[in-house]
C-alpha positions as CSV (number, residue, x, y, z in Angstrom):
1,M,0.0,0.0,0.0
2,K,2.8,2.5,0.9
3,K,4.5,1.7,-2.4
4,I,1.4,2.7,-4.3
5,Q,1.2,6.0,-2.3
6,K,4.9,6.7,-3.1
7,R,4.2,6.1,-6.8
8,R,1.3,8.5,-6.7
9,K,3.4,11.2,-5.0
10,S,6.2,10.7,-7.4
11,F,3.9,11.5,-10.3
12,L,3.1,14.8,-8.7
13,Y,6.6,15.8,-7.6
14,I,8.3,14.7,-10.9
15,G,5.6,16.6,-12.8
16,L,6.2,19.7,-10.8
17,G,9.9,19.4,-11.3
18,I,9.5,19.0,-15.0
19,L,7.1,22.0,-15.1
20,A,9.8,24.1,-13.3
21,I,12.4,23.0,-15.8
22,A,10.0,23.8,-18.7
23,F,9.6,27.4,-17.5
24,I,13.3,27.7,-16.9
25,T,14.0,26.6,-20.5
26,K,11.4,29.1,-21.7
27,Q,13.1,32.0,-19.8
28,T,16.6,31.0,-21.0
29,G,15.6,31.3,-24.6
30,A,15.6,27.7,-25.6
31,P,13.5,26.6,-28.6
32,A,9.8,26.7,-28.1
33,I,9.5,23.0,-28.9
34,C,11.6,22.2,-25.8
35,F,9.2,24.1,-23.6
36,W,6.1,22.5,-25.1
37,I,7.4,19.0,-24.8
38,L,8.4,19.5,-21.2
39,F,5.1,21.2,-20.4
40,F,3.1,18.4,-22.0
41,V,5.0,15.7,-20.0
42,A,4.5,17.7,-16.8
43,I,0.8,18.1,-17.3
44,L,0.5,14.4,-18.2
45,L,2.3,13.3,-15.0
46,K,0.1,15.6,-12.9
47,T,-3.0,14.2,-14.6
48,F,-1.8,10.6,-13.8
49,F,-1.4,11.8,-10.2
50,L,-5.0,13.1,-10.0
51,I,-6.4,10.0,-11.7
52,A,-4.5,7.8,-9.2
53,V,-5.8,9.8,-6.2
54,V,-9.4,9.9,-7.4
55,S,-9.4,6.2,-8.3
56,A,-8.0,5.0,-4.9
57,K,-10.4,3.1,-2.6
58,E,-9.7,5.4,0.3
59,F,-10.4,8.6,-1.6
60,K,-12.3,11.3,0.2
61,P,-12.3,14.7,-1.4
62,R,-10.4,17.2,0.8
63,L,-9.8,20.9,0.6
64,W,-6.4,20.5,-0.9
65,L,-7.8,18.7,-3.9
66,Y,-10.4,21.4,-4.5
67,F,-7.7,24.0,-4.5
68,I,-5.6,22.1,-7.0
69,L,-8.6,21.4,-9.3
70,T,-9.7,25.0,-9.1
71,G,-6.2,26.0,-10.1
72,V,-6.2,23.7,-13.1
73,V,-9.5,25.2,-14.3
74,M,-8.3,28.7,-13.7
75,I,-5.2,28.0,-15.8
76,L,-7.3,26.7,-18.7
77,I,-9.5,29.8,-18.5
78,S,-6.4,32.0,-18.4
79,M,-5.1,30.4,-21.5
80,L,-8.4,31.3,-23.2
81,F,-7.8,34.9,-22.3
82,K,-4.3,34.8,-23.6
83,T,-5.0,33.3,-27.0
84,A,-8.7,33.8,-28.0
85,F,-9.6,37.0,-26.2
86,F,-6.4,38.9,-25.8
87,L,-6.8,40.5,-22.3
88,P,-3.3,40.3,-20.7
89,F,-4.4,41.9,-17.4
90,L,-7.1,39.3,-16.9
91,Y,-4.8,36.5,-18.1
92,K,-2.2,37.5,-15.5
93,I,-4.7,37.7,-12.6
94,L,-6.1,34.3,-13.5
95,F,-2.8,32.6,-14.1
96,Y,-1.0,33.8,-11.0
97,G,-4.1,33.2,-8.9
98,A,-4.2,29.6,-10.2
99,I,-0.6,29.1,-9.4
100,S,-1.2,30.4,-5.8
101,L,-4.2,28.1,-5.4
102,K,-2.2,25.1,-6.6
103,V,0.7,25.8,-4.3
104,T,-1.7,26.3,-1.4
105,G,-3.3,22.9,-2.3
106,L,0.1,21.3,-2.4
107,I,1.0,22.7,1.0
108,L,-2.3,21.6,2.5
109,M,-1.8,18.1,1.0
110,I,1.6,17.8,2.6
111,F,0.4,18.9,6.0
112,S,-2.8,16.9,5.9
113,K,-0.8,13.7,5.3
114,K,1.5,14.3,8.3
115,Q,-1.4,14.6,10.8
């Protein structure tokens, strides 16, 4: 059982690490294809994490999961305001708000597991 939990967490932490690497490559001026490949792999790993958490027998929705899912939805909406309706101010508010929600959810998840 603990081995399965470690595998679930590894999806999340590796996904977050790859996402950080993706944004670092974007800031350093690497080709855009590098960013998009790393970004896609990170999102895929984080999706595996959420599927593994939700499909577990002992799953009970907690506040941290709602924060993370709300952050995901806000990022998708912010991408809409970045590409389809070009409103950079609204995009930045939604994007950085989503990041703060996801970080808050991660912190709550870590502390809820220790109790």
